[in-house]
C-alpha angles and dihedrals in degrees: 000000000000093000097058091047088065093056117104096229091058093045090055092046093050092047091053090046090052090051091053093047091049090052091052093047093049091046094051094045094048093046092051095047096045093044092053092046095045097048100039097092096041114108117239116256114255135175119242124224092259091051090048091055098041098031092232131112120242125238092262092053092051091051090049091052090050092049090048091052092049090047092052091048091050092049092049092048092049091047092051092047095049095041091048092056091044091050090047091053091048091049091051092051094048093043092051091050094048095042090050090055088052105035098048094058090046090052089050091051090048091052093048092048091052090050090050090050088053091055101260096132095171093071115115137176123236103197110157107207141096104227133095093284090056089050089051090050090052090051090051090051090050089050090051090050091051092048091048092051091046091052091049091050090049091053090045089050091054090049092047094047090048091051094046092050095042096056099059092036091053091049093049092044092049094052092044091052089048090052092049093048092043093240093117118051117237099239133138092261092059093046091047090053091050090046091051092052090047091053091047090053090048092051091050092052091047091050091050091049091049092048092050091050092048094048091047091050092241096121108097113237112186105191119195140149107290140163107248099199097070090050092053093043091053093053093045090051089051093051097038097090092047093050092044091054088057092045092245119141114229117191142162123233107189138127117260092239116044124175115250118263130214103241147109108263093209093053093044089052089051091053092049091049092053093049094044090049089056091046090052092048096051102035114089126217114292093030131122133231116196126191102207122190127191132170136203135173095289110026149006117244121209118193122186104201123189135180092221134127095300130221132261115245091241091064098048098084091052102045093100095050119108115272092356114150130181087214106066092192090079091219112173093225092054100058149338129263094294094242103098097078092045089055091047091053094053093046092052093046090050089056093051098257138115131237132193143150132239133189136167092216142278113342094012101093129240141254125217109195131186132172133212126196120246119254109266097249091045091053090052092048093049093048091050091048091051091049092049091050091051092051092048 
């Protein structure tokens, strides 16, 4: 009962109902007062002796009845006229009060939205109510928070890109100046170091270009019905020598017969490569990395589980942000550029799946999980098989 009274539609309905009731009350009161005042001095109607004998009214009695009728009509007209103006005044007062309660919050929202459009993302509304306008104000505040966070991420992205580009360029520039001044000897080791920094810079630029294309929706994703197991086996075979050299066991845990998924095999392979590269980087020697695959009636879930260093819970929601690193020192040996997981997230979302990370804490490993939808015909077949089993 209390909840619907706070809704705007019911507030407007009740205000209109109050206006109508006030009009009725004013009309009845004015009619009663004017009728009593207008008929007070009028003599009561009586029958004369002749009329009593003949049963007919005299001429004076007929005139009195006519005057009474005209008097009643005049009183009613005056009552309607006065009560109409009174009801109109009451309606104006109530309408102004109600419209003020509605228009002022809307004007506030309009002002805040204009400020947001001008780039002032710290603007907020402070409407204290619990109706639809308050819900709209809350949505505007949430939008402002999102825009503010986006702006902060944009500035952070510019700072991160500047830092990522400055480091290899500074290294290359320093060695080139040393070669020119003769301070650094021109030997293969120096040239290999410069070449390594150049390739690192090239990879960063390629990752940034790929990320921008993915976020802009310009990267072609051709989803079709595919078998997921061969895609995973190919990537595991590619990473096996690298993991073996670090004495890390890489294995696949998947059923022999998996339902087909609706995905792009090249993009899925790219996602697996990015996650496996992180698993290799953060899993020490003697550890294990398992690619686990499970299927249900709607999707296939792929979990890449490692026994590495683990991740604090505070970092889990931010792992898929651009340039985000758990290690704030930005050491090259502690992580990549921080773009691979952001690319993986966009690629999975584009294919209709979800991706997230889990960890039980430092030293307890981590799990990177993504889902892919079943191919349409496979979904129908699995649903029909489940229904048949239930009936049986």
